[in-house]
MIDOSE-1310 file (N, C-alpha, C; in nm, 2 decimals, decimal comma, always signed):
residues 253
xxxx	-8,46/+0,78/+3,66/-8,33/+0,83/+3,69/-8,31/+0,83/+3,84; -8,20/+0,79/+3,89/-8,17/+0,79/+4,03/-8,11/+0,92/+4,07; -8,17/+0,99/+4,17/-8,12/+1,11/+4,22/-8,03/+1,09/+4,35; -7,91/+1,13/+4,34/-7,81/+1,11/+4,45/-7,81/+1,23/+4,54
xxxx	-7,85/+1,21/+4,67/-7,85/+1,32/+4,76/-7,73/+1,31/+4,86; -7,65/+1,41/+4,87/-7,53/+1,41/+4,95/-7,58/+1,45/+5,09; -7,61/+1,35/+5,17/-7,65/+1,38/+5,31/-7,54/+1,40/+5,40; -7,57/+1,43/+5,53/-7,46/+1,45/+5,63/-7,39/+1,32/+5,65
xxxx	-7,45/+1,21/+5,62/-7,38/+1,08/+5,64/-7,27/+1,07/+5,54; -7,28/+1,13/+5,43/-7,17/+1,12/+5,33/-7,07/+1,23/+5,35; -7,11/+1,34/+5,40/-7,02/+1,45/+5,42/-6,94/+1,44/+5,55; -7,00/+1,39/+5,65/-6,94/+1,38/+5,79/-6,81/+1,31/+5,79
xxxx	-6,79/+1,20/+5,72/-6,66/+1,14/+5,72/-6,55/+1,22/+5,67; -6,58/+1,30/+5,56/-6,48/+1,39/+5,51/-6,44/+1,50/+5,60; -6,54/+1,56/+5,67/-6,51/+1,66/+5,77/-6,43/+1,60/+5,89; -6,46/+1,49/+5,93/-6,39/+1,43/+6,04/-6,24/+1,40/+6,00
xxxx	-6,23/+1,35/+5,87/-6,09/+1,32/+5,82/-6,01/+1,45/+5,82; -6,07/+1,55/+5,76/-5,99/+1,68/+5,75/-5,96/+1,73/+5,89; -6,05/+1,72/+5,98/-6,02/+1,77/+6,12/-5,91/+1,69/+6,18; -5,92/+1,56/+6,17/-5,81/+1,47/+6,23/-5,68/+1,50/+6,18
xxxx	-5,66/+1,52/+6,05/-5,53/+1,55/+5,99/-5,48/+1,69/+6,02; -5,58/+1,79/+6,02/-5,54/+1,92/+6,04/-5,49/+1,95/+6,18; -5,54/+1,87/+6,28/-5,51/+1,89/+6,42/-5,40/+1,79/+6,46; -5,30/+1,77/+6,38/-5,19/+1,68/+6,42/-5,13/+1,72/+6,55
xxxx	-5,11/+1,63/+6,63/-5,04/+1,65/+6,76/-4,90/+1,59/+6,76; -4,81/+1,65/+6,84/-4,67/+1,60/+6,84/-4,67/+1,46/+6,89; -4,58/+1,38/+6,83/-4,56/+1,24/+6,87/-4,41/+1,22/+6,88; -4,37/+1,12/+6,95/-4,22/+1,09/+6,96/-4,17/+1,03/+6,83
xxxx	-4,07/+1,10/+6,78/-4,01/+1,05/+6,65/-3,88/+0,97/+6,68; -3,82/+1,00/+6,79/-3,70/+0,92/+6,83/-3,69/+0,93/+6,98; -3,66/+0,81/+7,04/-3,64/+0,81/+7,19/-3,55/+0,70/+7,23; -3,45/+0,74/+7,31/-3,36/+0,65/+7,38/-3,33/+0,72/+7,51
xxxx	-3,40/+0,69/+7,62/-3,39/+0,76/+7,74/-3,27/+0,71/+7,83; -3,27/+0,76/+7,95/-3,16/+0,72/+8,04/-3,18/+0,59/+8,10; -3,30/+0,53/+8,07/-3,32/+0,39/+8,12/-3,44/+0,39/+8,22; -3,50/+0,50/+8,26/-3,61/+0,50/+8,35/-3,57/+0,56/+8,49
xxxx	-3,67/+0,58/+8,57/-3,65/+0,64/+8,70/-3,55/+0,56/+8,78; -3,45/+0,63/+8,84/-3,35/+0,56/+8,92/-3,24/+0,49/+8,85; -3,25/+0,48/+8,71/-3,16/+0,40/+8,64/-3,05/+0,48/+8,56; -3,06/+0,62/+8,57/-2,97/+0,70/+8,49/-2,82/+0,70/+8,54
xxxx	-2,74/+0,71/+8,44/-2,59/+0,72/+8,47/-2,53/+0,83/+8,38; -2,47/+0,92/+8,45/-2,40/+1,03/+8,37/-2,27/+0,99/+8,31; -2,24/+1,03/+8,19/-2,11/+1,01/+8,13/-2,01/+1,11/+8,18; -1,88/+1,08/+8,16/-1,78/+1,18/+8,19/-1,76/+1,29/+8,08
xxxx	-1,84/+1,29/+7,98/-1,82/+1,37/+7,86/-1,89/+1,50/+7,87; -1,81/+1,61/+7,87/-1,86/+1,75/+7,88/-1,91/+1,79/+7,74; -2,02/+1,87/+7,74/-2,06/+1,93/+7,62/-2,09/+2,08/+7,65; -2,00/+2,17/+7,61/-2,01/+2,31/+7,65/-2,00/+2,40/+7,53
xxxx	-2,09/+2,50/+7,53/-2,09/+2,60/+7,42/-1,97/+2,69/+7,44; -1,90/+2,71/+7,33/-1,78/+2,79/+7,33/-1,70/+2,77/+7,20; -1,61/+2,86/+7,17/-1,53/+2,85/+7,05/-1,44/+2,73/+7,05; -1,41/+2,67/+7,16/-1,32/+2,55/+7,17/-1,39/+2,43/+7,22
xxxx	-1,52/+2,44/+7,24/-1,60/+2,33/+7,29/-1,55/+2,28/+7,43; -1,55/+2,15/+7,45/-1,59/+2,04/+7,36/-1,74/+2,04/+7,34; -1,79/+2,00/+7,22/-1,93/+1,98/+7,19/-1,95/+1,84/+7,15; -2,06/+1,78/+7,20/-2,10/+1,64/+7,17/-2,21/+1,64/+7,07
xxxx	-2,22/+1,53/+7,00/-2,34/+1,50/+6,91/-2,36/+1,35/+6,90; -2,49/+1,32/+6,88/-2,52/+1,18/+6,86/-2,63/+1,17/+6,75; -2,62/+1,06/+6,68/-2,71/+1,04/+6,56/-2,84/+0,98/+6,59; -2,94/+1,00/+6,50/-3,07/+0,94/+6,52/-3,14/+0,93/+6,38
xxxx	-3,23/+0,84/+6,37/-3,33/+0,83/+6,26/-3,47/+0,83/+6,32; -3,55/+0,92/+6,27/-3,69/+0,93/+6,32/-3,78/+0,83/+6,26; -3,89/+0,80/+6,34/-3,99/+0,71/+6,29/-4,11/+0,78/+6,23; -4,10/+0,92/+6,23/-4,21/+1,00/+6,19/-4,16/+1,11/+6,10
xxxx	-4,24/+1,15/+6,00/-4,20/+1,26/+5,91/-4,27/+1,38/+5,96; -4,20/+1,49/+5,97/-4,26/+1,62/+6,01/-4,16/+1,72/+6,06; -4,21/+1,81/+6,14/-4,12/+1,92/+6,20/-4,10/+1,89/+6,34; -3,97/+1,91/+6,38/-3,93/+1,89/+6,52/-3,99/+2,00/+6,60
xxxx	-4,06/+1,97/+6,71/-4,13/+2,08/+6,79/-4,08/+2,08/+6,94; -4,01/+1,97/+6,98/-3,96/+1,97/+7,12/-3,85/+1,87/+7,13; -3,75/+1,89/+7,22/-3,64/+1,80/+7,24/-3,63/+1,78/+7,39; -3,60/+1,66/+7,43/-3,57/+1,63/+7,57/-3,43/+1,56/+7,58
xxxx	-3,36/+1,59/+7,69/-3,23/+1,52/+7,70/-3,20/+1,51/+7,85; -3,10/+1,42/+7,88/-3,07/+1,39/+8,02/-2,92/+1,41/+8,04; -2,88/+1,45/+8,16/-2,74/+1,47/+8,20/-2,73/+1,52/+8,34; -2,61/+1,57/+8,37/-2,58/+1,62/+8,50/-2,66/+1,75/+8,54
xxxx	-2,65/+1,79/+8,66/-2,74/+1,90/+8,71/-2,70/+2,03/+8,65; -2,80/+2,13/+8,66/-2,78/+2,26/+8,61/-2,66/+2,33/+8,68; -2,60/+2,43/+8,61/-2,48/+2,50/+8,66/-2,50/+2,64/+8,69; -2,61/+2,71/+8,64/-2,62/+2,85/+8,65/-2,64/+2,89/+8,80
xxxx	-2,71/+2,81/+8,88/-2,74/+2,84/+9,01/-2,88/+2,91/+9,02; -2,96/+2,85/+9,11/-3,10/+2,90/+9,13/-3,10/+3,05/+9,17; -3,20/+3,13/+9,12/-3,31/+3,09/+9,04/-3,29/+3,10/+8,89; -3,17/+3,12/+8,85/-3,15/+3,14/+8,70/-3,14/+3,01/+8,63
xxxx	-3,21/+3,00/+8,51/-3,20/+2,88/+8,43/-3,07/+2,87/+8,36; -3,03/+2,75/+8,32/-2,91/+2,73/+8,24/-2,95/+2,77/+8,09; -2,85/+2,82/+8,02/-2,87/+2,85/+7,88/-2,80/+2,74/+7,80; -2,87/+2,70/+7,69/-2,83/+2,58/+7,61/-2,82/+2,62/+7,46
xxxx	-2,72/+2,56/+7,40/-2,71/+2,56/+7,25/-2,76/+2,43/+7,20; -2,86/+2,43/+7,12/-2,92/+2,31/+7,06/-2,90/+2,31/+6,91; -2,84/+2,20/+6,86/-2,80/+2,20/+6,71/-2,84/+2,07/+6,65; -2,90/+2,08/+6,53/-2,93/+1,97/+6,45/-2,84/+1,97/+6,32
xxxx	-2,76/+1,86/+6,31/-2,68/+1,85/+6,19/-2,74/+1,74/+6,09; -2,72/+1,76/+5,97/-2,74/+1,65/+5,87/-2,62/+1,56/+5,88; -2,64/+1,44/+5,82/-2,53/+1,34/+5,82/-2,44/+1,36/+5,70; -2,31/+1,34/+5,73/-2,21/+1,34/+5,62/-2,12/+1,22/+5,63
xxxx	-2,16/+1,11/+5,58/-2,08/+0,99/+5,58/-2,04/+0,94/+5,72; -2,14/+0,95/+5,81/-2,12/+0,90/+5,95/-2,07/+1,00/+6,05; -2,06/+1,13/+6,01/-2,03/+1,23/+6,11/-2,12/+1,35/+6,08; -2,14/+1,44/+6,18/-2,22/+1,56/+6,15/-2,17/+1,65/+6,04
xxxx	-2,26/+1,68/+5,95/-2,23/+1,77/+5,84/-2,19/+1,91/+5,89; -2,09/+1,97/+5,82/-2,04/+2,10/+5,87/-2,10/+2,21/+5,78; -2,10/+2,20/+5,65/-2,15/+2,30/+5,56/-2,22/+2,23/+5,44; -2,28/+2,31/+5,35/-2,33/+2,26/+5,23/-2,21/+2,20/+5,15
xxxx	-2,23/+2,10/+5,06/-2,36/+2,05/+5,01/-2,42/+1,94/+5,10; -2,36/+1,90/+5,20/-2,41/+1,79/+5,29/-2,53/+1,84/+5,37; -2,56/+1,97/+5,37/-2,68/+2,01/+5,45/-2,64/+2,11/+5,56; -2,52/+2,10/+5,62/-2,49/+2,19/+5,72/-2,57/+2,16/+5,85
xxxx	-2,60/+2,27/+5,92/-2,67/+2,25/+6,05/-2,76/+2,36/+6,08; -2,86/+2,34/+6,17/-2,95/+2,44/+6,22/-2,94/+2,45/+6,37; -2,94/+2,57/+6,42/-2,91/+2,59/+6,57/-3,00/+2,69/+6,63; -3,04/+2,67/+6,76/-3,11/+2,77/+6,83/-3,07/+2,76/+6,98
xxxx	-3,12/+2,85/+7,06/-3,08/+2,85/+7,20/-3,21/+2,85/+7,29; -3,19/+2,79/+7,41/-3,30/+2,77/+7,50/-3,25/+2,79/+7,65; -3,35/+2,81/+7,74/-3,32/+2,83/+7,88/-3,40/+2,73/+7,96; -3,34/+2,65/+8,04/-3,41/+2,55/+8,12/-3,32/+2,50/+8,23
xxxx	-3,38/+2,48/+8,35/-3,31/+2,42/+8,46/-3,33/+2,28/+8,49; -3,42/+2,21/+8,40/-3,45/+2,07/+8,42/-3,55/+2,04/+8,52; -3,56/+1,91/+8,55/-3,67/+1,86/+8,64/-3,63/+1,85/+8,78; -3,51/+1,88/+8,82/-3,46/+1,88/+8,96/-3,43/+1,74/+9,00
xxxx	-3,42/+1,64/+8,92/-3,38/+1,50/+8,95/-3,47/+1,44/+9,06; -3,60/+1,43/+9,03/-3,69/+1,37/+9,14/-3,66/+1,23/+9,18; -3,60/+1,15/+9,10/-3,57/+1,01/+9,14/-3,43/+1,00/+9,21; -3,36/+1,10/+9,22/-3,23/+1,10/+9,30/-3,12/+1,02/+9,24
xxxx	-3,12/+0,99/+9,11/-3,01/+0,92/+9,06/-2,89/+1,00/+9,00; -2,91/+1,14/+9,02/-2,81/+1,23/+8,97/-2,82/+1,27/+8,82; -2,91/+1,21/+8,75/-2,94/+1,24/+8,61/-3,06/+1,33/+8,60; -3,05/+1,44/+8,54/-3,16/+1,54/+8,53/-3,22/+1,53/+8,39
xxxx	-3,35/+1,55/+8,38/-3,41/+1,56/+8,25/-3,44/+1,71/+8,21; -3,41/+1,74/+8,09/-3,43/+1,88/+8,04/-3,52/+1,88/+7,92; -3,58/+1,99/+7,89/-3,67/+1,99/+7,78/-3,68/+2,13/+7,72; -3,69/+2,14/+7,59/-3,70/+2,27/+7,52/-3,79/+2,26/+7,40
xxxx	-3,88/+2,36/+7,39/-3,97/+2,37/+7,27/-3,89/+2,43/+7,15; -3,92/+2,38/+7,04/-3,86/+2,43/+6,91/-3,97/+2,51/+6,84; -3,97/+2,64/+6,87/-4,08/+2,73/+6,82/-4,04/+2,79/+6,69; -4,12/+2,77/+6,59/-4,11/+2,83/+6,46/-3,97/+2,82/+6,40
xxxx	-3,92/+2,70/+6,41/-3,78/+2,67/+6,36/-3,79/+2,55/+6,26; -3,75/+2,57/+6,14/-3,78/+2,47/+6,03/-3,68/+2,35/+6,03; -3,69/+2,27/+6,14/-3,62/+2,15/+6,15/-3,71/+2,03/+6,10; -3,69/+1,99/+5,98/-3,78/+1,89/+5,92/-3,70/+1,76/+5,91
xxxx	-3,77/+1,65/+5,95/-3,71/+1,52/+5,95/-3,80/+1,42/+5,89; -3,75/+1,31/+5,84/-3,83/+1,21/+5,78/-3,76/+1,07/+5,80; -3,84/+0,96/+5,80/-3,79/+0,83/+5,81/-3,69/+0,80/+5,70; -3,58/+0,73/+5,73/-3,48/+0,71/+5,63/-3,37/+0,81/+5,63
xxxx	-3,39/+0,93/+5,68/-3,29/+1,03/+5,69/-3,21/+1,01/+5,81; -3,08/+1,05/+5,81/-2,99/+1,04/+5,92/-2,96/+1,18/+5,97; -2,97/+1,20/+6,10/-2,95/+1,33/+6,16/-2,86/+1,32/+6,28; -2,81/+1,43/+6,33/-2,73/+1,44/+6,45/-2,79/+1,54/+6,54
xxxx	-2,80/+1,51/+6,67/-2,85/+1,60/+6,77/-2,74/+1,64/+6,86; -2,72/+1,77/+6,89/-2,62/+1,82/+6,98/-2,68/+1,91/+7,08; -2,64/+1,90/+7,20/-2,68/+1,99/+7,31/-2,56/+2,03/+7,39; -2,54/+2,16/+7,42/-2,42/+2,21/+7,49/-2,47/+2,31/+7,59
xxxx	-2,41/+2,31/+7,71/-2,44/+2,41/+7,81/-2,35/+2,53/+7,80; -2,40/+2,64/+7,83/-2,32/+2,76/+7,82/-2,22/+2,78/+7,94; -2,26/+2,72/+8,05/-2,19/+2,74/+8,18/-2,07/+2,65/+8,20; -1,98/+2,70/+8,28/-1,87/+2,62/+8,34/-1,92/+2,56/+8,47
xxxx	-1,84/+2,47/+8,53/-1,89/+2,42/+8,66/-1,89/+2,53/+8,77; -1,79/+2,62/+8,76/-1,79/+2,73/+8,85/-1,87/+2,85/+8,79; -1,99/+2,88/+8,85/-2,07/+2,99/+8,79/-2,00/+3,12/+8,77; -2,03/+3,18/+8,65/-1,97/+3,31/+8,62/-1,84/+3,30/+8,54
xxxx	-1,78/+3,18/+8,53/-1,65/+3,16/+8,46/-1,68/+3,17/+8,31; -1,59/+3,24/+8,24/-1,60/+3,25/+8,09/-1,58/+3,12/+8,03; -1,68/+3,06/+7,95/-1,66/+2,93/+7,89/-1,55/+2,93/+7,79; -1,51/+3,04/+7,74/-1,40/+3,04/+7,64/-1,27/+3,08/+7,70
xxxx	-1,26/+3,10/+7,83/-1,14/+3,14/+7,90/-1,07/+3,02/+7,95; -0,94/+3,03/+7,99/-0,86/+2,92/+8,04/-0,90/+2,87/+8,17; -0,98/+2,95/+8,25/-1,02/+2,91/+8,38/-1,14/+2,82/+8,39; -1,20/+2,80/+8,27/-1,33/+2,73/+8,26/-1,30/+2,58/+8,30
xxxx	-1,36/+2,54/+8,41/-1,34/+2,40/+8,46/-1,46/+2,31/+8,43; -1,43/+2,21/+8,35/-1,52/+2,10/+8,32/-1,65/+2,16/+8,26; -1,77/+2,12/+8,32/-1,90/+2,17/+8,27/-2,00/+2,06/+8,27; -2,11/+2,08/+8,21/-2,22/+1,99/+8,21/-2,19/+1,86/+8,13
xxxx	-2,23/+1,74/+8,18/-2,20/+1,62/+8,11/-2,33/+1,55/+8,07; -2,33/+1,49/+7,95/-2,45/+1,43/+7,89/-2,46/+1,29/+7,95; -2,59/+1,25/+7,98/-2,61/+1,12/+8,04/-2,61/+1,01/+7,94; -2,57/+0,89/+7,98/-2,57/+0,77/+7,89/-2,72/+0,73/+7,86
xxxx	-2,74/+0,68/+7,74/-2,87/+0,61/+7,71/-2,87/+0,47/+7,78; -2,98/+0,44/+7,84/-2,99/+0,31/+7,91/-3,07/+0,21/+7,83; -3,04/+0,08/+7,85/-3,11/-0,02/+7,77/-3,04/-0,07/+7,65; -3,11/-0,16/+7,57/-3,04/-0,22/+7,46/-3,05/-0,13/+7,33
xxxx	-3,14/-0,04/+7,32/-3,15/+0,05/+7,20/-3,26/+0,14/+7,21; -3,28/+0,22/+7,11/-3,39/+0,32/+7,11/-3,53/+0,25/+7,12; -3,62/+0,31/+7,19/-3,76/+0,26/+7,20/-3,84/+0,31/+7,08; -3,80/+0,42/+7,02/-3,86/+0,47/+6,90/-3,75/+0,52/+6,81
xxxx	-3,76/+0,49/+6,68/-3,66/+0,53/+6,58/-3,54/+0,44/+6,59; -3,43/+0,49/+6,53/-3,31/+0,41/+6,52/-3,19/+0,49/+6,53; -3,07/+0,43/+6,55/-2,94/+0,50/+6,55/-2,84/+0,40/+6,50; -2,72/+0,46/+6,46/-2,62/+0,37/+6,39/-2,48/+0,40/+6,44
xxxx	-2,45/+0,52/+6,49/-2,31/+0,55/+6,51/-2,28/+0,58/+6,66; -2,16/+0,57/+6,70/-2,11/+0,62/+6,83/-2,12/+0,77/+6,84; -2,14/+0,82/+6,96/-2,14/+0,97/+6,97/-2,00/+1,03/+6,94; -2,00/+1,15/+6,89/-1,88/+1,22/+6,85/-1,86/+1,35/+6,93
xxxx	-1,74/+1,40/+6,93/-1,70/+1,52/+7,00/-1,61/+1,61/+6,91; -1,63/+1,74/+6,92/-1,54/+1,83/+6,85/-1,49/+1,94/+6,95; -1,36/+1,98/+6,93/-1,30/+2,08/+7,01/-1,28/+2,21/+6,94; -1,34/+2,23/+6,82/-1,34/+2,36/+6,76/-1,20/+2,40/+6,70
xxxx	-1,13/+2,30/+6,65/-1,00/+2,33/+6,60/-0,99/+2,33/+6,45; -1,11/+2,32/+6,39/-1,12/+2,31/+6,24/-1,08/+2,45/+6,18; -1,07/+2,45/+6,04/-1,02/+2,57/+5,97/-1,13/+2,68/+5,98; -1,26/+2,64/+6,00/-1,37/+2,74/+5,99/-1,39/+2,80/+6,13
xxxx	-1,33/+2,75/+6,23/-1,36/+2,80/+6,37/-1,49/+2,75/+6,43; -1,49/+2,72/+6,56/-1,61/+2,68/+6,62/-1,63/+2,53/+6,61; -1,67/+2,46/+6,72/-1,67/+2,32/+6,72/-1,77/+2,25/+6,63; -1,88/+2,32/+6,59/-1,97/+2,26/+6,50/-1,92/+2,24/+6,36
xxxx	-1,81/+2,30/+6,33/-1,74/+2,28/+6,20/-1,64/+2,17/+6,20; -1,63/+2,10/+6,31/-1,55/+1,99/+6,32/-1,40/+2,03/+6,34; -1,31/+1,93/+6,32/-1,34/+1,79/+6,29/-1,40/+1,71/+6,41; -1,48/+1,61/+6,37/-1,55/+1,53/+6,47/-1,48/+1,39/+6,49
xxxx	-1,47/+1,35/+6,62/-1,41/+1,22/+6,65/-1,50/+1,15/+6,75; -1,49/+1,02/+6,75/-1,57/+0,94/+6,84/-1,54/+0,98/+6,99; -1,64/+1,01/+7,06/-1,63/+1,04/+7,20/-1,60/+0,92/+7,29; -1,68/+0,81/+7,27/-1,66/+0,69/+7,34/-1,73/+0,58/+7,26
xxxx	-1,66/+0,47/+7,23/-1,71/+0,36/+7,15/-1,81/+0,28/+7,23; -1,91/+0,23/+7,16/-2,00/+0,14/+7,22/-2,11/+0,19/+7,32; -2,13/+0,33/+7,32/-2,23/+0,39/+7,40/-2,31/+0,49/+7,32; -2,41/+0,54/+7,38/-2,49/+0,64/+7,32/-2,54/+0,74/+7,43
xxxx	-2,59/+0,85/+7,39/-2,64/+0,95/+7,48/-2,79/+0,95/+7,48; -2,85/+1,00/+7,60/-3,00/+0,99/+7,62/-3,06/+1,12/+7,57; -3,16/+1,10/+7,47/-3,24/+1,22/+7,43/-3,36/+1,17/+7,36; -3,46/+1,26/+7,34/-3,59/+1,23/+7,28/-3,62/+1,34/+7,18
xxxx	-3,67/+1,31/+7,07/-3,71/+1,41/+6,96/-3,87/+1,40/+6,94; -3,94/+1,51/+6,96/-4,08/+1,52/+6,94/-4,10/+1,58/+6,80; -4,19/+1,52/+6,72/-4,22/+1,56/+6,59/-4,37/+1,59/+6,57; -4,40/+1,70/+6,50/-4,54/+1,72/+6,46/-4,55/+1,67/+6,32
xxxx	-4,63/+1,56/+6,31/-4,64/+1,49/+6,18/-4,68/+1,59/+6,06; -4,63/+1,56/+5,95/-4,66/+1,64/+5,83/-4,81/+1,65/+5,80; -4,86/+1,76/+5,78/-5,00/+1,78/+5,75/-5,02/+1,81/+5,60; -5,11/+1,75/+5,53/-5,13/+1,78/+5,39/-5,17/+1,92/+5,36
xxxx	-5,13/+1,97/+5,24/-5,17/+2,11/+5,21/-5,32/+2,12/+5,20; -5,38/+2,24/+5,21/-5,52/+2,26/+5,20/-5,58/+2,19/+5,07; -5,52/+2,20/+4,96/-5,57/+2,14/+4,84/-5,58/+1,99/+4,85; -5,48/+1,93/+4,91/-5,48/+1,79/+4,93/-5,59/+1,75/+5,03
xxxx	-5,61/+1,82/+5,13/-5,73/+1,80/+5,22/-5,86/+1,80/+5,15; -5,87/+1,90/+5,06/-5,99/+1,92/+4,98/-6,02/+1,80/+4,89; -5,91/+1,75/+4,83/-5,92/+1,64/+4,74/-5,96/+1,51/+4,82; -5,90/+1,50/+4,94/-5,93/+1,38/+5,03/-6,08/+1,39/+5,06
xxxx	-6,13/+1,51/+5,10/-6,27/+1,52/+5,14/-6,36/+1,48/+5,02; -6,33/+1,53/+4,90/-6,41/+1,50/+4,78/-6,41/+1,35/+4,76; -6,29/+1,29/+4,78/-6,29/+1,15/+4,75/-6,38/+1,07/+4,85; -6,38/+1,11/+4,98/-6,47/+1,04/+5,07/-6,62/+1,07/+5,04
xxxx	-6,65/+1,19/+5,00/-6,79/+1,22/+4,96/-6,83/+1,14/+4,84; -6,74/+1,13/+4,74/-6,77/+1,05/+4,62/-6,79/+0,91/+4,65; -6,71/+0,85/+4,74/-6,72/+0,71/+4,78/-6,86/+0,69/+4,84; -6,90/+0,78/+4,93/-7,03/+0,77/+4,99/-7,14/+0,78/+4,89
xxxx	-7,13/+0,87/+4,79/-7,23/+0,88/+4,69/-7,24/+0,75/+4,60; -7,13/+0,69/+4,57/-7,12/+0,57/+4,49/-7,19/+0,46/+4,57; -7,17/+0,45/+4,70/-7,24/+0,34/+4,77/-7,39/+0,36/+4,77; -7,43/+0,49/+4,78/-7,58/+0,51/+4,78/-7,64/+0,48/+4,65
xxxx	-7,56/+0,51/+4,54/-7,61/+0,49/+4,40/-7,63/+0,34/+4,38; -7,53/+0,26/+4,43/-7,54/+0,11/+4,42/-7,66/+0,06/+4,50; -7,68/+0,12/+4,61/-7,80/+0,07/+4,70/-7,93/+0,10/+4,63; -7,94/+0,23/+4,57/-8,06/+0,27/+4,50/-8,09/+0,18/+4,38
x	-7,98/+0,14/+4,31/-7,99/+0,06/+4,19/-8,04/-0,08/+4,23
């Protein structure tokens, strides 16, 4: 009778596999930047948090399945005035026939707020890069799904002006995406804008209209790849051990 001994050579691959999967690190799920250092161009389109907007959104398809953990975007300079960071409204919509979904059953939207002043425009092209972590927020994406990303600044161009008041002048503008297309992921539609005149109130309830045809806005989506459940990891480990044992059995025979 052949005795099969499960040595560390058989067990080690399973442990390494489990460790590699369990320690998933964020990767880029979608990316279409401003075009690189010195190549950025700001659009004239304002995206401002407020009951009447205007609020912009652009669509994307991710190349990775998992949870969104960070977002980057490009546009004009901060408005709050140093040392205070700008406050931002960041929203993810599901797709509803080519426009951001407003409510169920199309999926509606998920929203959070962040504070950042950006990178200070080190390349001097007038386009600033901003970034925000998505902490403990269940924004799940997967390849084949269509989503819309929206970012809006709370401030008006004149610091301290009420963004919902008649004196609010202009605001932060979203930068154009540079190059022929996304470097990661995909997109299909022109960016859209809402002025918050829908029956439900607030710009994220639409209606949405094309902001400018033939262009897109610059942003990046970071995704933490989906990690199998503990039971799945256990089964994977057992499978690797069993494969090692089978190889040893054939060798002994």
